[in-house]
N, C-alpha and C positions, 0 to 999 in steps of 0.2 A: 216812427215815419216810415210810412207804405213806401216811396220809392227815394230809399235814402241814398240806395247805388246810384239812381240817375243823378240823385242831386249832388252827389258828389264826383261824378263824374264830370257832371257838367261845372263846376267847379273848378275841377282841374286842367279843366279845358278835351277831356280824355273822350269824345263820344263815339268811340269806333264799336258799335254794337253788332253782332253775326247773330245771323237765323241760323238756327240749328237745322239739319239735315232735314229732320222727324219731321220738323214741325212746316217745311216744304212738303217733302211728301204728305203730309196728313189734308194741306189745305189744298194741293193740287189734286187729289184724288176724290176732294167734294167738287168740285168744277166737270173732274170726269164723270162721276157718277151722274151728275146732271144732265152732263151733254159728252158721249162719247170722244166728238168730233170736235172739242171747242178749240183745238190747236192744228186740227188737220189741216193742212196749205199754207199755214201762218208762217211769218216770221216773227221771232222773238227777240226783242230788243233790252238786253240786263245793262242797263248804266251801273257800277259796282264800283269797291275798290281796288278789287287787285282780279280778272279774271281767271288767273293760276290758283284763287284760294277761295275764290264764291262757290256756295253752297248752293246758290240759284243757278249756277253754271252748271255746276255739276249735274245736276239734277235733270236741264232740260237735256244736255250733252248726253248721260247714261239713257234717257229714255226718247231721245230723237225720233226713232224709228218706228218704235211706239204709238208716241205722240203725233206722227205723221206729219212732222215739222216741215217746213220748208226751208227754213234760212234759224241760224241761231248765232245773233251777233252778240259779243259782251264785250264792254268796252272800261278804261276805266279814268279818272284823271292822271294827271303826272305830278310825281310825288311833290316839286317844288310849287304845284299851285295851290295846294292847302295852305290855310292857315296854321293848326295844326300840324306840327311835323315830327315822326315819328320812323324810325328807322325800317327799311322797306327791306322787304327777304324776297330776296331773288331765287330762280329757281335752278338747277344747276343747267337744265337743256335751254336756261335762256341764256345766261353764262357764257355756257361752253359753244352755242350758238357764232356761224361765222360774222353773221350781223348785228352781233349783242355793240353795243357800242355804249359804255359807261356814264359818258355826257347824257347823250339823249335820254338814259335813262330815268333819269330826274326830270329832263325837262318835256317829256313825248307819253302820253298816256298808252295802254296798253288795248289790243283790239285781239279779241277773238273769233273766227269765223269759223261756221261747221256748216255746210250742206249739206253732207253724207255723213252716215256713220261709217 
């Protein structure tokens, strides 16, 4: 079966798939080849599983100045809002922050905003 991995994931209710950084980079290069200013002065909104681990967030943050972005906003759902419950992996920066609240981490989503490199 050609899509056995997807079928198995669907049956197991584990449908978290991550786009590789290389694939994002290749696709974005196609946009930039067509129009180098396609992102210039724009705000990019990225809904993702976790802004800290998202390859899309990583790509746009690393290329913020080169793309000429005005703003990058990356958001996530709260872990408790998902039907499929899988453990969350928190970063050291998050858990060591004075604003860290263990209970809110489960019930609130995350947001990452970048307005300058």
